LUMLUMVO-479570 format. One record per residue (C-alpha): x, y, z. Coordinates in steps of 0.5 Angstrom, whole numbers, plus 500, padded with zeros to 3 digits. Layout:
x=X&y=Y&z=Z
...
END
This chain:
x=500&y=500&z=500
x=502&y=507&z=499
x=500&y=512&z=505
x=498&y=519&z=504
x=500&y=524&z=509
x=492&y=524&z=511
x=492&y=517&z=511
x=489&y=516&z=504
x=491&y=510&z=501
x=492&y=507&z=494
x=493&y=499&z=492
x=498&y=496&z=488
x=497&y=496&z=481
x=493&y=490&z=478
x=490&y=488&z=471
x=496&y=492&z=468
x=496&y=493&z=460
x=502&y=495&z=457
x=503&y=498&z=449
x=510&y=499&z=447
x=511&y=503&z=441
x=517&y=503&z=436
x=520&y=510&z=439
x=522&y=507&z=446
x=516&y=509&z=450
x=510&y=505&z=452
x=502&y=506&z=455
x=501&y=503&z=461
x=494&y=502&z=463
x=492&y=499&z=470
x=487&y=498&z=475
x=488&y=500&z=483
x=483&y=501&z=489
x=484&y=508&z=492
x=481&y=509&z=499
x=478&y=516&z=501
x=474&y=519&z=506
x=469&y=525&z=505
x=473&y=532&z=503
x=480&y=534&z=501
x=486&y=530&z=502
x=492&y=528&z=500
x=493&y=521&z=496
x=500&y=518&z=494
x=500&y=513&z=489
x=507&y=509&z=488
x=510&y=504&z=484
x=509&y=508&z=478
x=515&y=509&z=472
x=520&y=513&z=474
x=520&y=516&z=467
x=513&y=518&z=467
x=510&y=523&z=463
x=506&y=527&z=468
x=502&y=531&z=463
x=499&y=524&z=460
x=496&y=522&z=467
x=489&y=520&z=466
x=484&y=517&z=472
x=477&y=515&z=471
x=473&y=511&z=477
x=470&y=505&z=475
x=466&y=503&z=481
x=463&y=511&z=482
x=464&y=515&z=476
x=464&y=523&z=478
x=465&y=521&z=486
x=472&y=525&z=486
x=476&y=530&z=483
x=484&y=531&z=483
x=485&y=539&z=484
x=493&y=538&z=484
x=498&y=533&z=482
x=506&y=533&z=484
x=511&y=528&z=481
x=516&y=526&z=487
x=522&y=522&z=486
x=528&y=523&z=491
x=534&y=520&z=490
x=537&y=516&z=495
x=543&y=520&z=497
x=545&y=521&z=504
x=545&y=529&z=503
x=538&y=529&z=500
x=536&y=524&z=505
x=539&y=528&z=511
x=536&y=535&z=509
x=529&y=531&z=509
x=530&y=529&z=516
x=532&y=536&z=519
x=529&y=536&z=526
x=528&y=528&z=527
x=532&y=524&z=531
x=538&y=520&z=529
x=544&y=516&z=533
x=551&y=518&z=531
x=556&y=513&z=533
x=563&y=515&z=533
x=570&y=512&z=535
x=573&y=516&z=540
x=580&y=512&z=541
x=582&y=505&z=540
x=577&y=502&z=546
x=572&y=508&z=547
x=566&y=508&z=542
x=561&y=513&z=543
x=553&y=512&z=541
x=549&y=519&z=542
x=542&y=520&z=541
x=540&y=527&z=538
x=537&y=531&z=533
x=539&y=533&z=526
x=539&y=541&z=525
x=542&y=542&z=519
x=544&y=537&z=513
x=551&y=536&z=511
x=554&y=540&z=505
x=558&y=534&z=503
x=560&y=527&z=505
x=567&y=526&z=506
x=569&y=518&z=506
x=573&y=516&z=511
x=576&y=510&z=514
x=574&y=506&z=521
x=572&y=512&z=524
x=567&y=513&z=518
x=565&y=519&z=513
x=565&y=526&z=515
x=559&y=530&z=515
x=561&y=536&z=513
x=557&y=542&z=515
x=552&y=537&z=519
x=550&y=540&z=526
x=548&y=535&z=531
x=544&y=537&z=537
x=545&y=531&z=542
x=540&y=530&z=548
x=545&y=532&z=553
x=545&y=539&z=550
x=552&y=539&z=546
x=552&y=541&z=539
x=557&y=537&z=535
x=559&y=540&z=528
x=561&y=536&z=522
x=562&y=530&z=526
x=565&y=523&z=523
x=562&y=517&z=524
x=556&y=513&z=523
x=549&y=516&z=522
x=543&y=512&z=524
x=535&y=514&z=522
x=530&y=510&z=525
x=525&y=511&z=519
x=525&y=514&z=513
x=522&y=521&z=513
x=515&y=521&z=511
x=516&y=527&z=506
x=522&y=523&z=502
x=520&y=519&z=496
x=525&y=514&z=495
x=520&y=511&z=489
x=517&y=514&z=484
x=510&y=517&z=486
x=504&y=521&z=484
x=502&y=526&z=490
x=494&y=528&z=489
x=490&y=533&z=492
x=483&y=530&z=492
x=476&y=532&z=494
x=472&y=526&z=495
x=464&y=526&z=495
x=464&y=519&z=498
x=468&y=515&z=503
x=471&y=508&z=502
x=474&y=504&z=496
x=474&y=506&z=489
x=476&y=502&z=484
x=480&y=507&z=478
x=483&y=506&z=472
x=490&y=509&z=471
x=494&y=510&z=465
x=500&y=514&z=463
x=506&y=514&z=458
x=513&y=513&z=460
x=519&y=513&z=456
x=524&y=507&z=457
x=520&y=501&z=454
x=522&y=498&z=447
x=521&y=492&z=443
x=524&y=488&z=437
x=522&y=482&z=434
x=527&y=477&z=431
x=526&y=470&z=428
x=530&y=464&z=426
x=529&y=459&z=420
x=533&y=452&z=420
x=533&y=449&z=413
x=533&y=441&z=412
x=538&y=438&z=408
x=534&y=438&z=402
x=532&y=445&z=402
x=524&y=443&z=402
x=522&y=443&z=410
x=524&y=448&z=415
x=523&y=450&z=423
x=521&y=457&z=424
x=520&y=461&z=430
x=519&y=468&z=432
x=521&y=472&z=439
x=519&y=479&z=441
x=524&y=482&z=446
x=522&y=487&z=451
x=527&y=492&z=454
x=524&y=495&z=460
x=528&y=501&z=463
x=522&y=505&z=465
x=524&y=505&z=472
x=519&y=501&z=475
x=518&y=493&z=475
x=512&y=491&z=470
x=508&y=485&z=473
x=503&y=480&z=470
x=502&y=485&z=464
x=498&y=484&z=458
x=503&y=486&z=453
x=502&y=488&z=446
x=507&y=492&z=441
x=505&y=497&z=436
x=509&y=497&z=429
x=508&y=505&z=428
x=513&y=510&z=429
x=508&y=515&z=433
x=509&y=522&z=436
x=515&y=522&z=441
x=513&y=524&z=448
x=516&y=531&z=449
x=517&y=532&z=442
x=513&y=539&z=440
x=509&y=540&z=435
x=509&y=545&z=430
x=503&y=550&z=429
x=505&y=553&z=423
x=505&y=549&z=416
x=511&y=549&z=412
x=513&y=548&z=405
x=516&y=542&z=407
x=510&y=539&z=410
x=506&y=541&z=404
x=511&y=537&z=400
x=511&y=531&z=404
x=507&y=525&z=402
x=501&y=526&z=407
x=499&y=518&z=407
x=498&y=515&z=414
x=501&y=508&z=414
x=497&y=503&z=417
x=498&y=502&z=425
x=499&y=495&z=426
x=499&y=491&z=433
x=501&y=485&z=435
x=499&y=481&z=442
x=503&y=477&z=446
x=499&y=471&z=448
x=501&y=470&z=455
x=502&y=475&z=461
x=509&y=478&z=462
x=513&y=480&z=468
x=519&y=485&z=466
x=523&y=488&z=472
x=526&y=494&z=471
x=533&y=494&z=467
x=531&y=487&z=464
x=531&y=485&z=457
x=526&y=479&z=456
x=524&y=475&z=450
x=518&y=471&z=449
x=516&y=466&z=444
x=511&y=469&z=439
x=510&y=464&z=434
x=513&y=457&z=432
x=513&y=452&z=427
x=516&y=445&z=427
x=514&y=443&z=420
x=514&y=448&z=414
x=514&y=447&z=407
x=519&y=451&z=403
x=521&y=452&z=396
x=528&y=454&z=394
x=530&y=459&z=388
x=536&y=460&z=385
x=537&y=467&z=382
x=542&y=471&z=378
x=542&y=478&z=376
x=549&y=480&z=374
x=548&y=487&z=371
x=543&y=489&z=377
x=548&y=494&z=379
x=550&y=496&z=372
x=544&y=498&z=368
x=547&y=505&z=366
x=553&y=502&z=363
x=554&y=504&z=356
x=556&y=498&z=351
x=564&y=499&z=349
x=570&y=495&z=348
x=571&y=494&z=355
x=565&y=488&z=357
x=561&y=489&z=363
x=558&y=484&z=368
x=563&y=479&z=366
x=566&y=474&z=371
x=564&y=468&z=375
x=558&y=469&z=380
x=554&y=465&z=385
x=547&y=465&z=384
x=543&y=468&z=390
x=539&y=463&z=394
x=532&y=465&z=396
x=527&y=461&z=401
x=519&y=462&z=401
x=514&y=459&z=405
x=507&y=462&z=407
x=505&y=464&z=414
x=499&y=460&z=414
x=495&y=455&z=418
x=498&y=449&z=414
x=505&y=451&z=416
x=503&y=451&z=424
x=503&y=459&z=423
x=498&y=464&z=421
x=498&y=470&z=426
x=501&y=477&z=423
x=508&y=477&z=424
x=512&y=484&z=426
x=518&y=486&z=422
x=524&y=483&z=425
x=531&y=480&z=423
x=531&y=473&z=421
x=537&y=469&z=422
x=538&y=463&z=417
x=541&y=456&z=418
x=542&y=450&z=415
x=543&y=443&z=417
x=546&y=437&z=413
x=545&y=430&z=413
x=550&y=429&z=419
x=546&y=434&z=423
x=551&y=439&z=423
x=549&y=446&z=422
x=551&y=452&z=418
x=550&y=459&z=418
x=547&y=461&z=411
x=545&y=469&z=412
x=541&y=474&z=415
x=535&y=478&z=412
x=530&y=483&z=414
x=522&y=481&z=415
x=517&y=486&z=414
x=510&y=486&z=416
x=507&y=479&z=414
x=499&y=478&z=414
x=496&y=472&z=416
x=496&y=467&z=410
x=501&y=472&z=407
x=508&y=470&z=403
x=515&y=470&z=406
x=521&y=470&z=402
x=528&y=470&z=405
x=535&y=471&z=402
x=539&y=466&z=404
x=546&y=468&z=401
x=549&y=465&z=395
x=549&y=458&z=393
x=555&y=455&z=394
x=554&y=449&z=389
x=552&y=453&z=383
x=557&y=457&z=379
x=556&y=462&z=373
x=561&y=464&z=368
x=559&y=470&z=364
x=563&y=472&z=358
x=563&y=476&z=352
x=565&y=473&z=346
x=564&y=478&z=341
x=564&y=485&z=340
x=564&y=490&z=334
x=562&y=497&z=332
x=556&y=498&z=327
x=556&y=504&z=323
x=562&y=509&z=323
x=559&y=514&z=329
x=560&y=508&z=334
x=552&y=509&z=335
x=551&y=502&z=335
x=554&y=495&z=336
x=553&y=488&z=336
x=555&y=483&z=342
x=555&y=476&z=343
x=555&y=473&z=350
x=556&y=466&z=353
x=554&y=464&z=360
x=556&y=457&z=363
x=552&y=454&z=369
x=556&y=449&z=373
x=552&y=445&z=378
x=556&y=440&z=383
x=550&y=438&z=387
x=547&y=430&z=386
x=540&y=433&z=383
x=538&y=438&z=378
x=537&y=445&z=379
x=534&y=451&z=376
x=537&y=458&z=375
x=532&y=464&z=374
x=537&y=468&z=370
x=536&y=476&z=368
x=540&y=479&z=363
x=540&y=487&z=362
x=542&y=491&z=356
x=543&y=499&z=356
x=538&y=501&z=352
x=532&y=497&z=348
x=536&y=492&z=343
x=535&y=486&z=338
x=536&y=479&z=341
x=538&y=474&z=336
x=541&y=467&z=336
x=539&y=465&z=343
x=540&y=458&z=345
x=535&y=458&z=350
x=528&y=461&z=351
x=527&y=467&z=354
x=521&y=472&z=357
x=522&y=480&z=355
x=521&y=483&z=362
x=521&y=490&z=359
x=525&y=494&z=354
x=532&y=493&z=357
x=531&y=486&z=361
x=530&y=479&z=359
x=529&y=473&z=364
x=531&y=466&z=362
x=529&y=459&z=366
x=536&y=455&z=366
x=536&y=448&z=368
x=542&y=445&z=370
x=543&y=437&z=370
x=546&y=434&z=377
x=554&y=434&z=377
x=553&y=437&z=370
x=554&y=444&z=366
x=550&y=448&z=361
x=552&y=453&z=356
x=547&y=459&z=354
x=549&y=464&z=348
x=545&y=470&z=345
x=547&y=476&z=341
x=545&y=483&z=342
x=545&y=489&z=337
x=544&y=496&z=341
x=544&y=503&z=338
x=543&y=510&z=341
END
């Protein structure tokens, strides 16, 4: 319980709800029982967050709406510093223990008349309380003593834990169930996932965790937690009243706010980071795709006598699956980092890569980049080049791309070729699909333990 100076009390929080936002703040909502008498009184509410935004506090009665009103609110949190504590203890009883000689010790009871300006560490004699005035019960005034000071109790006006002090006027006496809500800084969340791929690349294990960090200055006990994938407005950030040109030029579309509920209550101590399992699937159906786009970063390269995008490449390896009930999933998944591993036939585990997952709706598809395939290599060469016309405004190029597969099974490579401007393709050894004016898509089948070579000619003009 928390005791007010006139005996009013507020219970400890119950039925706590915590909503955590991306930018490191959270909304706390909880129920409490307060005990009031008729008339004006002081009510102290303890066990609140140290980093509370007092302007965000909201209170409403659940059992007797309109039965009380809060006229004043003060946020109190006193540092457990000896100087500050003794300043609040002026006029109170204390015991001073001093070593006068090797065998003589003195234990004196008296009053603290002034707080020390500083505390100077000492040896066996104890610290020196510089500036302290201590009036002993025998009438002596002891100035800046050295020794140990003992207080029988912490002063009532010393709040060693964060507290809200309310001046309340109540129409009725007795219990009143209330809902208290406020915003606090110092709470944050992130999501993380792990994907284990089996040796065949067709099945996997997928788990997702949500990590909550609590640095709010208060323990959070048995709370129902949800996290919000929304930037929101940061606590304490001023809002401009005048529209600016920059504001008018911005995209005014509002991103969809998404929330993710943690299914079990959480207790998180202050300064603690806790992970909770959000989703888990032990048998998911995977599809694997090998993709190569050697000229993806050289789209603006004008053809010349020096070839572009030639050399040896390894295709990217992508794994895809559905966030569906068939895969023991189906809940909306928050954005987060995914670490991808693969087990071989002997059970050894290899780290493949890391990728980032965006929000995934129920029954949505998930595609993850798992690095480069080690068993397939692609050798891309330009085997012919000639200028067409006197002004070097057109050319003809001949390309040869060889795919090597070291696996015991056939592979398919999704291969993309690009040219600087729209060109005329001829003598292509493999069928292709024209993606746009400057890109072609080939699906190349490579036999197990074998190779295949693809060729074509490209005439470009500008």
